[in-house]
Every structure is written in C-alpha cells, then in structure tokens.
C-alpha positions as CSV (number, residue, x, y, z in Angstrom):
1,M,101.5,91.0,94.4
2,G,101.5,91.5,90.7
3,T,98.7,88.9,90.1
4,L,95.9,91.2,91.4
5,S,93.7,92.9,88.8
6,R,93.4,96.6,88.9
7,K,89.8,96.2,90.1
8,A,91.0,94.1,93.1
9,E,93.6,96.8,93.9
10,D,90.9,99.5,93.7
11,Y,88.9,97.5,96.4
12,L,91.9,97.2,98.7
13,E,92.7,100.8,98.3
14,A,89.1,101.8,99.0
15,I,89.0,99.6,102.1
16,Y,92.3,101.1,103.3
17,V,91.1,104.7,102.8
18,I,87.7,104.2,104.4
19,S,89.2,102.3,107.4
20,K,91.7,105.0,108.1
21,E,88.9,107.6,107.9
22,K,86.2,105.8,109.9
23,G,88.0,103.0,111.7
24,F,86.1,100.3,109.8
25,A,84.7,99.8,106.3
26,R,81.2,98.7,105.4
27,V,80.1,97.2,102.1
28,K,77.9,100.2,101.3
29,D,80.8,102.6,101.8
30,I,83.1,100.5,99.6
31,A,80.5,100.1,96.9
32,D,79.8,103.8,96.9
33,M,83.5,104.7,96.7
34,I,84.1,102.3,93.8
35,R,80.7,103.1,92.2
36,V,79.4,99.6,92.0
37,K,76.2,98.0,93.5
38,P,76.6,96.3,96.9
39,P,76.1,92.7,95.4
40,S,79.0,93.3,93.1
41,A,81.1,94.6,96.0
42,I,80.2,91.5,98.1
43,E,81.3,89.2,95.3
44,M,84.7,90.8,95.0
45,L,85.1,91.0,98.8
46,Q,84.4,87.3,99.1
47,K,87.1,86.6,96.5
48,L,89.7,88.8,98.3
49,D,88.7,87.1,101.6
50,A,89.5,83.7,100.0
51,M,92.9,85.1,98.9
52,G,93.6,86.1,102.5
53,L,93.8,89.8,101.7
54,L,90.9,90.8,104.0
55,I,88.4,89.5,106.4
56,Y,84.8,89.9,105.3
57,K,82.0,88.9,107.7
58,K,78.4,89.5,106.7
59,Y,76.9,92.4,108.7
60,D,80.2,93.0,110.5
61,G,82.2,95.0,107.9
62,V,85.6,94.5,106.3
63,R,89.1,94.6,107.6
64,L,92.3,94.3,105.7
65,T,94.8,91.6,106.7
66,E,98.5,92.4,107.0
67,K,98.9,90.8,103.6
68,G,96.1,93.0,102.2
69,E,97.6,96.2,103.6
70,N,100.9,95.4,101.9
C-alpha cells in the first residue's frame, strides 16, 4: 500500500489504536489524537472510506476494514 500519504497512514494508525483501546473510534477522538479539527478529520475519513480502507458513517463512528488494518 505504498500509495498512501503519511497523513493517511497516521489516520489509519490512530483509528487502529483508538479502536483497540475503546472498541470503536469517534471522529473527535481521531481528530484529537492527530491534532486536527473535526472537519479536517471528516474530510480525510471520507477519502479513506472511498478507498475501501475504513467504514465511516456520520454519527456512528469509524471502523477499519480488513484492507485498512493491513
């Protein structure tokens, strides 16, 4: 998966860590960990969702897909 930017990898890593800790990841938690504002996080999450790396549903949190975990 060499085509991902470092920023995208940071998001995937943050989601992975938060999910292991809490069982789920919320936009606010991800934004706080990466130190961005929630709207910026949402924009990246939507891009990663479109790439099939995670499942993002408004008000429902974020889950990594198997592809995203790898």
